[in-house]
C-alpha positions in Angstrom: 0.0 0.0 0.0 1.3 3.5 -0.8 0.8 6.7 1.1 -1.7 7.9 -1.5 -5.3 8.5 -0.3 -7.4 5.3 -0.2 -10.4 7.3 -1.4 -10.9 10.8 -2.6 -14.3 12.6 -2.8 -14.3 15.6 -5.1 -17.2 18.1 -5.1 -19.7 15.3 -4.3 -23.4 16.1 -4.4 -26.2 13.7 -3.7 -29.8 14.7 -4.5 -33.0 12.8 -4.0 -35.6 14.7 -5.9 -35.9 18.1 -4.3 -33.8 17.0 -1.3 -30.1 17.7 -1.3 -28.4 15.2 1.0 -24.8 16.4 0.1 -23.6 19.6 -1.5 -20.0 19.9 -2.9 -18.3 17.8 -0.3 -14.6 17.1 -0.8 -12.2 15.0 1.3 -9.5 12.5 1.0 -8.9 9.6 3.4 -5.3 8.6 4.1 -4.1 5.0 4.8 -3.3 4.2 8.4 -5.7 6.8 9.8 -9.1 6.8 11.6 -11.4 9.6 10.4 -14.5 10.3 12.4 -17.5 11.8 10.7 -19.7 13.7 13.0 -22.8 15.9 12.8 -26.5 16.1 13.7 -29.1 13.5 12.5 -30.0 14.2 8.9 -26.7 16.2 8.3 -25.5 13.9 5.5 -23.2 11.5 7.4 -24.7 8.2 6.2 -25.1 9.5 2.6 -21.4 10.5 2.6 -20.3 7.2 4.0 -22.4 5.3 1.4 -20.7 7.3 -1.4 -17.2 6.6 0.0 -18.1 2.9 0.1 -19.5 2.9 -3.4 -22.9 1.9 -2.3 -24.5 5.2 -3.4 -23.7 7.0 -6.7 -23.2 10.8 -6.4 -25.5 13.0 -8.5 -22.4 15.2 -9.2 -18.7 15.0 -8.4 -16.5 11.9 -8.2 -15.4 9.2 -5.8 -12.0 7.8 -6.8 -9.9 5.0 -5.5 -6.2 4.2 -6.2 -5.5 1.4 -8.7 -5.6 -2.0 -7.1 -4.6 -5.5 -8.3 -8.2 -6.6 -8.3 -8.4 -7.4 -4.5 -11.4 -6.2 -2.4 -10.7 -2.5 -1.8 -13.6 -1.4 0.5 -15.2 -2.9 3.6 -18.6 -1.5 4.6 -20.7 -1.9 7.7 -24.1 -0.2 7.4 -26.1 0.9 10.5 -28.1 -2.3 10.4 -26.1 -5.5 10.2 -28.2 -8.7 10.4 -26.1 -11.9 10.2 -27.8 -15.2 9.7 -28.8 -16.2 13.2 -28.3 -20.0 12.6 -24.7 -19.5 11.6 -22.0 -19.4 14.3 -19.7 -16.4 14.6 -16.9 -18.3 12.9 -19.1 -19.5 10.1 -20.4 -16.0 9.5 -16.9 -14.6 8.9 -15.9 -17.7 6.9 -18.9 -17.2 4.7 -17.9 -13.7 3.7 -14.3 -14.7 3.4 -15.2 -17.4 0.9 -16.9 -14.7 -1.2 -14.0 -12.3 -1.1 -10.9 -14.3 -0.2 -7.4 -13.0 0.6 -6.2 -11.1 3.6 -6.4 -12.2 7.3 -8.0 -15.6 8.0 -11.4 -15.7 9.7 -9.7 -16.7 13.0 -7.4 -13.7 12.7 -10.3 -11.3 12.0 -12.2 -12.6 15.1 -9.1 -12.3 17.2 -8.7 -8.7 16.0 -12.1 -7.7 17.4 -12.0 -9.8 20.5 -14.5 -12.5 19.4 -12.2 -15.5 19.1 -13.5 -17.0 22.3 -17.1 -17.0 21.0 -16.4 -18.3 17.5 -18.7 -21.3 18.0 -21.6 -19.3 19.4 -24.6 -18.8 17.1 -24.8 -15.3 15.8 -28.4 -15.1 16.9 -27.2 -15.5 20.6 -24.9 -12.5 20.5 -25.4 -9.4 22.5 -25.9 -6.2 20.6 -22.3 -5.2 21.2 -20.9 -8.5 20.1 -23.0 -8.3 16.9 -21.5 -4.9 16.1 -18.0 -6.3 16.7 -18.9 -9.2 14.3 -19.9 -6.6 11.7 -16.5 -4.9 12.1 -14.8 -8.3 11.6 -16.8 -8.9 8.4 -15.9 -5.4 7.1 -12.3 -6.4 7.4 -12.6 -9.5 5.2 -10.3 -9.4 2.2 -7.9 -6.9 3.8 -9.5 -3.8 2.3 -7.7 -0.5 1.9 -10.7 1.3 3.2 -13.2 0.3 5.9 -16.4 2.4 6.3 -18.4 2.0 9.5 -21.8 3.8 9.9 -22.6 4.3 13.6 -21.2 1.0 14.7 -21.6 1.9 18.4 -25.2 3.1 18.4 -27.0 1.9 21.6 -23.9 0.2 23.0 -22.6 0.6 26.6 -19.2 2.3 27.2 -17.2 -0.9 27.4 -18.4 -2.2 24.1 -18.1 1.2 22.5 -14.5 1.3 23.5 -13.9 -2.2 22.1 -15.4 -1.1 18.7 -13.2 2.0 18.5 -10.1 0.1 19.6 -10.9 -2.3 16.7 -10.9 0.7 14.4 -7.5 1.7 15.6 -6.2 -1.9 15.0 -7.4 -1.7 11.4 -5.6 1.6 10.9 -2.4 0.1 12.4 -2.5 -2.3 9.4 -2.4 0.7 7.1 -6.1 0.6 6.4 -8.0 3.9 6.1 -11.0 3.8 8.5 -14.0 6.1 8.3 -16.5 5.9 11.2 -19.6 7.9 11.8 -20.7 8.2 15.4 -22.3 10.5 18.0 -20.1 9.2 20.8 -17.5 12.0 20.5 -15.6 11.6 23.9 -14.9 7.9 23.3 -13.9 8.1 19.7 -11.7 11.2 20.1 -8.6 9.4 21.6 -8.4 6.9 18.7 -9.3 9.3 15.8 -6.7 11.1 13.7 -9.2 13.5 12.0 -12.7 14.8 12.3 -15.1 15.8 9.5 -18.2 17.7 10.6 -21.2 17.5 8.2 -24.3 19.6 8.7 -27.1 20.3 6.2 -25.2 18.2 3.6 -22.1 20.4 3.7 -18.7 19.9 5.2 -18.6 22.5 7.9 -15.3 21.6 9.5 -12.2 19.4 8.8 -9.5 19.1 11.4 -6.6 16.9 12.5 -6.8 15.5 16.0 -6.0 16.0 18.8 -7.4 19.5 19.0 -5.4 22.2 20.7 -7.0 23.3 24.0 -10.5 22.0 23.1 -12.5 18.8 23.0 -14.3 17.5 19.9 -17.6 17.6 21.8 -17.2 21.3 22.8 -16.3 22.5 19.3 -19.0 20.3 17.7 -21.6 22.0 20.0 -20.3 25.4 19.1 -20.3 24.8 15.4 -23.7 23.0 15.2 -25.4 25.5 17.6 -24.0 28.4 15.7 -25.4 27.0 12.4 -28.8 26.4 13.9 -28.8 30.1 15.1 -28.1 31.3 11.6 -24.4 32.1 12.1 -23.3 33.0 8.6 -19.6 32.3 9.4 -20.5 28.8 10.2 -22.7 28.4 7.2 -19.7 29.4 5.0 -17.5 27.0 6.9 -15.5 27.0 10.2 -12.6 24.9 11.4 -13.2 23.0 14.6 -10.8 25.4 16.3 -13.0 28.4 15.2 -10.8 29.8 12.4 -12.2 30.5 8.9 -12.5 27.5 6.6 -13.9 27.0 3.2 -16.2 23.9 3.0 -14.4 21.0 1.2 -10.9 22.2 1.9 -8.5 20.2 4.1 -5.9 21.0 6.6 -2.6 19.3 7.5 
């Protein structure tokens, strides 16, 4: 794998009839990093993740990936992951591995997310947190360059949430580019390298982490609250640290 971005979105727009879900969003995801996508409900996070994963086609703009040797390039975990309940945890990962092939073995994938000890347990008997971890393991099948996880910790307790985000960091350690949408800002902040804030379908902020003298939650609240109050400087784009920023641009 090179140091080139694993995916680049350029001026991406997604429209559903009169509804604009994304407007001119641009960002590149680097290998070996965890990028957290944050924003209010309906702000465009899921649509953006779907375009990065190739599940949704932009109305305008482009999503581009580096040239590959034909191996599976993208792993995607939607908000709703429903494995077959009659298959065991190990059989579930093996099933997807048989479809894609290459990369870590099913046992290695389960060990990566901490599920090796329950490989023989039926998927239908898993707790909600373990099911999400199984989804992360499945998203890593085929050793993809990019893994996209849409709110993988929704409804989980703090312990399971930390395990999911630690799994994201493990993926990034293997030079994978990880993109994760979440509302759990304090827990994801220590493992994330970058934050993208989407609101009303626009990229309102893009910043490298850790932030200097602020928390992700505090600057999120200021940016989103300001947008809701009609702050035109936020509408035109603000960095998470409060300095001026044009939507779609990036910072080192």
